[in-house]
C-alpha positions as CSV (number, residue, x, y, z in Angstrom):
1,M,103.4,119.3,84.7
2,P,106.3,116.9,83.8
3,E,108.7,116.1,86.5
4,R,112.1,117.7,86.3
5,T,115.2,115.6,86.4
6,N,118.4,116.6,88.4
7,E,120.0,117.5,85.2
8,K,117.6,120.4,84.7
9,F,118.1,121.9,88.1
10,K,120.6,124.7,87.9
11,I,122.7,125.6,91.0
12,L,125.0,128.5,91.4
13,I,127.9,127.8,93.8
14,V,129.5,131.0,95.2
15,D,132.8,130.9,97.2
16,D,135.9,133.0,97.0
17,V,138.1,129.8,97.5
18,P,138.2,127.7,94.3
19,K,139.0,124.6,96.3
20,N,135.8,125.0,98.3
21,I,133.8,125.4,95.0
22,Q,135.5,122.2,93.7
23,V,134.6,120.1,96.8
24,V,130.8,121.1,96.6
25,A,130.8,120.7,92.8
26,N,132.3,117.2,93.0
27,I,129.5,116.2,95.4
28,L,126.7,117.6,93.5
29,Q,128.1,116.4,90.1
30,K,127.4,112.8,91.1
31,E,123.7,113.7,91.3
32,G,123.6,115.1,87.8
33,Y,122.9,118.7,88.7
34,S,123.8,121.5,86.3
35,M,126.2,124.0,87.9
36,A,127.6,127.5,87.6
37,F,130.3,129.1,89.8
38,A,131.2,132.5,91.1
39,Q,134.2,133.6,93.3
40,S,132.8,136.9,94.5
41,G,129.5,138.4,95.7
42,A,129.3,140.9,93.0
43,T,129.8,138.3,90.3
44,A,127.2,136.0,92.1
45,V,124.5,138.9,91.9
46,E,125.2,139.5,88.3
47,Q,124.9,135.8,87.2
48,A,121.8,135.4,89.3
49,R,120.1,138.3,87.5
50,S,120.8,136.8,84.1
51,N,120.2,133.1,84.7
52,P,117.2,131.2,86.1
53,F,118.9,129.4,88.9
54,D,116.9,127.0,91.1
55,L,119.2,127.3,94.1
56,I,122.3,129.3,95.2
57,L,124.9,127.8,97.5
58,L,126.5,131.0,99.1
59,D,129.6,131.3,101.3
60,I,129.2,133.8,104.1
61,M,132.9,134.8,104.6
62,M,133.9,136.6,101.4
63,P,135.9,139.9,100.9
64,E,134.3,143.1,99.7
65,M,130.8,141.7,99.7
66,D,130.1,139.0,102.3
67,G,127.3,136.4,101.9
68,F,124.8,138.3,104.2
69,E,125.0,141.4,101.8
70,V,124.7,139.1,98.7
71,C,121.6,137.5,100.1
72,Q,120.1,140.9,101.0
73,R,120.7,142.2,97.4
74,L,119.1,139.1,95.9
75,R,116.0,139.5,98.0
76,E,115.7,143.1,97.1
77,D,115.7,142.4,93.3
78,P,112.4,141.0,91.8
79,R,114.5,139.1,89.2
80,T,116.3,137.1,92.0
81,A,113.9,137.3,95.1
82,E,112.4,133.9,94.7
83,I,115.7,132.0,94.2
84,P,116.4,130.0,97.5
85,V,119.7,130.7,99.1
86,L,121.5,128.0,101.2
87,F,124.6,129.2,103.2
88,L,127.8,127.4,103.1
89,T,129.5,128.5,106.3
90,A,132.1,127.7,108.9
91,K,130.4,130.4,111.2
92,T,128.1,128.2,113.4
93,D,127.5,130.6,116.1
94,T,123.8,131.2,116.7
95,E,124.0,135.0,116.1
96,S,125.5,134.4,112.6
97,L,122.9,131.7,111.8
98,V,119.9,134.0,112.9
99,K,121.4,136.8,110.9
100,G,121.5,134.6,107.9
101,F,117.8,133.6,108.2
102,E,116.8,137.3,108.7
103,T,118.6,138.3,105.4
104,G,116.6,135.7,103.5
105,A,118.6,132.4,103.6
106,V,116.4,129.3,103.7
107,D,119.0,126.9,105.2
108,Y,122.7,126.4,105.9
109,V,125.4,123.8,105.5
110,T,128.4,123.8,107.8
111,K,132.0,123.6,106.6
112,P,133.8,121.3,106.2
113,V,130.9,120.0,104.0
114,K,129.6,116.5,104.6
115,D,128.3,114.8,101.4
116,A,125.1,113.4,103.0
117,E,124.2,116.7,104.7
118,L,124.7,118.7,101.6
119,L,122.7,116.4,99.3
120,A,119.8,116.1,101.8
121,R,119.5,120.0,102.2
122,V,120.0,120.7,98.6
123,K,117.3,118.1,97.6
124,T,114.8,119.6,100.2
125,Q,115.3,123.1,99.0
126,L,114.9,122.0,95.3
127,E,111.7,120.2,96.2
128,L,110.3,123.3,97.9
129,H,111.3,125.4,95.0
130,R,109.7,123.0,92.5
131,S,106.5,123.0,94.6
132,R,106.4,126.7,94.4
133,Q,106.9,126.7,90.6
134,R,104.2,124.0,90.3
135,L,101.7,126.2,92.2
136,L,102.4,129.1,89.9
137,A,101.9,126.9,86.9
138,V,98.6,125.5,88.3
139,N,97.3,129.0,89.0
140,R,98.0,129.9,85.3
141,Q,96.4,126.7,84.2
142,L,93.3,127.3,86.4
143,N,92.5,130.5,84.4
144,E,93.1,128.7,81.1
145,E,90.9,125.8,82.1
146,I,87.9,127.9,83.2
147,A,88.1,129.9,80.0
148,E,88.2,126.7,78.0
149,R,85.2,125.3,79.8
150,K,83.0,128.1,78.5
151,K,84.1,127.3,74.9
152,S,83.5,123.6,75.2
153,E,82.0,121.4,77.9
154,A,83.0,118.3,76.2
155,R,86.7,119.3,76.1
156,Y,86.5,120.4,79.8
157,R,85.1,117.0,80.8
158,S,88.0,115.3,79.0
159,M,90.5,117.7,80.7
160,V,88.9,117.0,84.1
161,R,89.2,113.2,83.7
162,N,92.9,113.3,82.6
163,A,94.3,116.3,84.5
164,V,97.2,115.6,86.8
165,Q,95.8,118.0,89.6
166,G,92.6,117.3,91.4
167,M,89.3,118.8,90.0
168,F,85.9,118.8,91.6
169,Q,82.4,120.1,91.7
170,S,80.3,120.1,95.0
171,T,77.2,121.5,96.5
172,L,77.3,124.1,99.2
173,D,76.0,121.6,101.9
174,G,78.9,119.3,101.3
175,R,78.3,116.7,98.7
176,I,80.7,116.2,95.8
177,T,78.8,115.9,92.5
178,D,81.8,115.5,90.2
179,L,85.6,114.9,90.5
180,N,88.4,113.5,88.5
181,P,90.6,110.4,89.3
182,A,93.4,112.7,90.5
183,Y,91.3,114.2,93.3
184,A,90.1,110.8,94.3
185,R,93.7,109.7,94.6
186,I,94.6,112.8,96.8
187,L,91.8,111.8,99.1
188,G,93.0,108.3,99.2
189,Y,90.2,106.5,97.1
190,E,90.5,104.2,94.1
191,S,87.8,105.8,92.1
192,P,85.7,109.0,91.9
193,Q,82.5,107.0,92.5
194,E,83.6,106.1,96.0
195,V,84.0,109.8,96.9
196,M,80.6,110.9,95.4
197,A,78.9,108.3,97.5
198,I,79.8,110.2,100.7
199,E,77.1,112.6,101.7
200,D,79.0,114.9,104.0
201,V,82.6,115.7,102.9
202,A,83.1,118.1,105.9
203,A,82.8,115.2,108.3
204,A,84.6,112.7,106.1
205,F,87.7,114.7,105.0
206,Y,88.3,117.9,107.0
207,D,90.6,117.8,109.9
208,D,88.2,120.4,111.5
209,P,84.7,120.5,109.9
210,N,84.5,124.2,110.9
211,D,87.2,124.8,108.3
212,R,84.8,124.1,105.5
213,I,82.2,126.4,107.0
214,E,84.7,129.2,107.1
215,M,85.8,128.4,103.5
216,I,82.2,128.6,102.3
217,E,81.7,131.9,104.0
218,R,84.8,133.4,102.3
219,L,83.8,132.0,98.9
220,K,80.3,133.6,99.2
221,E,81.9,136.9,100.1
222,K,84.6,136.9,97.4
223,G,83.3,134.6,94.7
224,V,86.8,133.2,94.1
225,L,89.4,131.7,96.4
226,A,93.1,131.4,95.3
227,N,95.7,129.3,97.0
228,Y,93.5,128.5,99.9
229,E,95.1,126.1,102.3
230,L,93.3,123.3,104.1
231,K,94.2,120.5,106.3
232,I,92.3,117.2,105.6
233,R,92.3,113.6,106.5
234,K,92.7,110.9,103.9
235,Q,90.5,107.8,103.7
236,D,93.1,106.0,106.0
237,G,93.0,108.8,108.5
238,S,96.4,110.1,107.7
239,P,96.8,114.0,107.6
240,A,97.5,115.9,104.5
241,W,97.5,119.5,103.3
242,I,95.9,120.7,100.1
243,M,95.9,124.1,98.2
244,L,92.5,125.0,96.8
245,N,91.6,127.3,93.8
246,S,87.9,127.6,93.5
247,R,85.0,129.7,92.5
248,L,81.3,129.9,93.2
249,A,79.2,129.1,90.1
250,A,75.5,128.4,89.3
251,D,74.0,125.7,87.2
252,E,71.3,126.1,84.6
253,N,68.6,126.3,87.2
254,G,70.4,129.0,89.1
255,E,71.5,126.7,91.9
256,P,74.9,127.6,93.3
257,F,77.7,125.1,93.4
258,I,81.6,125.1,93.9
259,E,84.0,124.1,91.3
260,G,87.8,124.2,91.6
261,I,91.3,122.6,91.3
262,V,93.3,121.1,94.1
263,I,96.9,120.1,94.6
264,E,98.4,118.3,97.5
265,H,101.4,120.1,99.1
266,T,101.9,117.9,102.1
267,A,105.6,117.5,101.5
268,Q,106.1,121.3,101.2
269,K,104.1,121.9,104.3
270,L,106.1,119.5,106.3
271,A,109.3,121.0,105.1
272,E,108.1,124.6,105.9
273,E,107.2,123.3,109.4
274,E,110.7,121.9,109.9
275,L,112.3,125.1,108.7
276,R,110.1,127.1,111.1
277,R,110.9,124.8,114.1
278,S,114.7,125.2,113.1
279,R,114.4,129.0,113.0
280,E,112.6,129.1,116.4
281,K,115.3,126.8,117.9
282,F,118.0,129.1,116.7
283,R,116.2,132.2,118.0
284,H,115.8,130.5,121.4
285,Q,119.5,129.5,121.5
286,A,120.5,133.0,120.8
287,V,119.2,134.3,124.1
288,H,119.3,131.1,126.3
289,D,122.1,129.2,128.1
290,N,122.6,125.8,126.6
291,L,123.3,124.0,130.0
292,T,120.5,125.5,132.3
293,G,117.9,126.8,129.9
294,L,118.0,130.1,131.6
295,Y,118.5,133.3,129.7
296,N,122.1,134.2,128.9
297,T,124.3,137.2,129.4
298,R,123.6,138.5,125.9
299,Y,119.9,138.7,126.7
300,L,120.7,140.1,130.2
301,Y,122.5,143.1,128.8
302,Q,120.0,143.9,126.2
303,S,117.0,143.5,128.4
304,L,118.4,145.4,131.4
305,Q,119.0,148.5,129.3
306,K,115.4,148.4,128.1
307,L,114.3,147.8,131.7
308,V,116.3,150.8,132.9
309,E,114.6,153.0,130.2
310,V,111.0,151.7,130.9
311,S,111.4,152.0,134.7
312,S,112.8,155.5,134.5
313,A,109.9,156.6,132.3
314,R,107.4,155.1,134.8
315,S,109.3,155.9,138.0
316,A,109.1,152.2,138.8
317,P,111.6,150.2,140.8
318,F,113.3,146.9,139.9
319,S,116.0,144.8,141.6
320,L,118.8,142.5,140.7
321,I,119.9,139.4,142.7
322,F,123.5,138.3,142.0
323,M,124.1,134.8,143.5
324,D,127.0,132.4,143.6
325,V,127.1,128.7,144.7
326,D,129.2,128.3,147.8
327,D,132.2,125.8,147.6
328,F,130.9,124.5,144.2
329,K,134.5,123.1,143.6
330,T,133.9,120.6,146.3
331,V,130.9,119.2,144.4
332,V,132.9,118.9,141.2
333,D,135.9,117.4,143.0
334,T,133.6,114.8,144.7
335,Y,131.2,113.9,142.0
336,G,133.0,115.0,138.7
337,H,132.4,117.7,136.1
338,L,129.3,116.0,134.5
339,K,127.6,115.7,137.9
340,G,128.6,119.2,138.6
341,S,126.9,120.4,135.4
342,Q,123.8,118.4,136.3
343,T,123.8,120.0,139.8
344,L,123.7,123.5,138.0
345,Q,120.9,122.3,135.8
346,E,118.8,121.2,138.7
347,M,119.6,124.3,140.7
348,A,118.6,126.5,137.7
349,R,115.2,124.7,137.9
350,T,114.9,125.6,141.5
351,I,115.5,129.2,140.8
352,Q,113.0,129.1,137.9
353,E,110.3,127.6,140.1
354,T,110.3,130.5,142.4
355,L,109.9,133.1,139.7
356,A,106.8,134.4,137.8
357,E,106.9,136.6,134.8
358,P,108.1,139.2,134.2
359,A,110.9,138.1,136.5
360,Y,113.6,135.9,135.0
361,G,116.8,134.1,135.8
362,V,120.1,134.3,133.9
363,A,123.1,131.9,133.8
364,Y,125.8,134.5,134.3
365,G,128.7,132.2,134.1
366,G,130.1,129.1,135.7
367,D,128.3,128.7,139.0
368,E,127.0,132.3,139.1
369,F,123.4,133.3,138.4
370,V,121.5,136.7,138.2
371,V,117.8,137.1,138.9
372,V,116.0,140.2,137.4
373,L,112.9,141.4,139.4
374,P,111.0,144.0,137.5
375,G,108.7,146.1,139.8
376,Y,110.6,144.7,143.0
377,D,111.9,147.4,145.5
378,K,114.8,146.3,147.7
379,P,112.7,144.8,150.6
380,R,110.7,142.6,148.3
381,A,114.0,141.6,146.5
382,I,115.4,140.6,149.9
383,E,112.4,138.5,150.6
384,K,112.6,136.8,147.2
385,A,116.3,136.1,147.6
386,G,115.5,134.6,151.0
387,E,113.0,132.3,149.3
388,I,115.4,131.2,146.7
389,R,118.0,130.5,149.4
390,R,115.7,128.5,151.4
391,R,114.5,126.4,148.4
392,I,118.1,125.7,147.5
393,R,119.1,124.6,151.1
394,E,116.0,122.3,151.3
395,T,116.6,120.6,147.9
396,A,118.6,117.4,147.6
397,Y,120.4,117.6,144.3
398,L,121.6,114.6,142.2
399,A,118.9,112.4,143.9
400,G,118.2,110.9,140.5
401,H,121.7,109.7,140.3
402,G,121.7,108.1,143.7
403,H,123.3,111.0,145.6
404,N,122.0,113.4,148.2
405,V,123.9,116.7,147.7
406,H,123.0,119.8,149.6
407,I,124.5,123.1,148.5
408,R,124.4,126.7,149.7
409,A,124.7,130.0,147.9
410,S,125.6,133.7,148.6
411,F,123.3,136.4,147.5
412,G,123.9,140.1,146.8
413,I,121.1,142.6,145.9
414,A,121.0,146.0,144.2
415,A,117.9,148.1,143.4
416,F,117.0,150.7,140.7
417,P,117.0,153.6,141.2
418,E,117.9,153.5,144.9
419,D,121.4,152.1,144.4
420,A,122.3,152.8,140.8
421,A,120.6,154.4,137.6
422,D,122.3,152.2,135.1
423,A,122.6,148.5,134.3
424,S,126.4,148.2,134.7
425,G,126.2,150.0,138.1
426,L,123.5,147.7,139.4
427,L,125.3,144.6,138.3
428,A,128.5,145.7,140.0
429,L,126.8,146.6,143.2
430,A,124.9,143.4,143.4
431,D,128.1,141.5,142.6
432,Q,130.0,143.4,145.3
433,A,127.3,142.7,147.9
434,M,127.4,139.0,147.1
435,F,131.3,139.1,147.4
436,D,130.8,140.7,150.8
437,V,128.7,137.7,151.8
438,K,131.5,135.4,150.7
439,D,134.0,137.4,152.9
440,G,131.6,137.3,155.9
441,G,131.1,133.5,155.9
442,K,128.9,132.8,152.9
443,D,125.3,131.3,152.8
444,A,123.5,134.6,153.3
445,V,121.7,137.5,151.7
446,R,123.1,141.0,151.6
447,A,121.7,144.2,150.0
448,S,123.9,146.8,148.7
449,G,124.1,150.0,150.6
450,G,124.2,152.1,147.5
451,R,127.9,153.0,147.7
452,K,129.2,152.5,144.2
453,R,132.2,150.3,145.0
454,G,134.1,148.5,142.3
455,A,133.0,145.0,141.4
456,R,135.4,142.2,141.9
457,A,137.5,141.1,139.0
């Protein structure tokens, strides 16, 4: 399949602000891409339905129909579902980015747009799109080539020798009996003869030899395999991924053999892995505190509501510990804000080390923390708070920075359903119990008496 040049790639730029469109267009024009423009979501959807775009650059914040709705509509329409969408957005909060991926976007570029970032992300998505198009073309070509083989063996052999994609025939026990130069190059060899001299391809090429055993079993079961992914090792030991389209056939003596077509899609695989890691990172950041690595308040409020419902249905207790570092301002005043943040990070690790799932810690804000203890009644929660208090008192913080900082904390406890039957009530009572410790001299554990006093401001 001939390579496409940048001039043949068609990109739709969507933004309700003409100046923003012009900025992006100027950057892309230098690379020779073909471009079209839309200043509203509705216009973008209509243009996408009638034009074969390779990529859509889509602004999120637009009147009437925002980028999320546009992306959703594109994904629901078979005519536009496969067009990759890359968001152009000034909304860099994690919740917006996660929502963008959930509606079908493949990536995003932040505003104001940086030339290098935009060009790199556009190039990556166009390469992925091109790889998908190649795969579809190869699948169509596979059917045509198999039909052609039945008409003329000579023509088939010529095609095999000159094809761009790898082609092969092999025995079931793992010996390649015929292959074309393209497949030899995929495996890292200069000539087909070098590959055919290898007696056991499973041991020589497969990242896991058991993968070939599984592939053979599926081929025996179905007779044909389409778009079957395998991880291999090239001659130099470097990893690669191939996409296999093959069938089980028989020679003139009735002996079974495998023939098929192979394309390498290592670049696509690596790009997909990078996208997956990026999405996992954003999902993690959506519910975790950036400084301490503990859960954040967004996760706390969501999970507490579910915990209340589950505990109510099962008549099971759970408890909350609300804790606050005593005199933390002294640490900051003495060692500075950066060392203060480092102290909170180390303290969060101390808290985490005392917990086992399903219990979890939350960075509530500043130097305040919440510990959620599913299944714990109040006496067990008091014991756990005492354990955390002792561990904090025994730990020397900032030791890695040449200091020996000892800190103390005040702890308040509230239990479900003994003290309150809802999440906000429990948090308020635990907070008030902790505040009572502060009033009484700090560095202690106190449980709520169940009286629903107002939380401190």
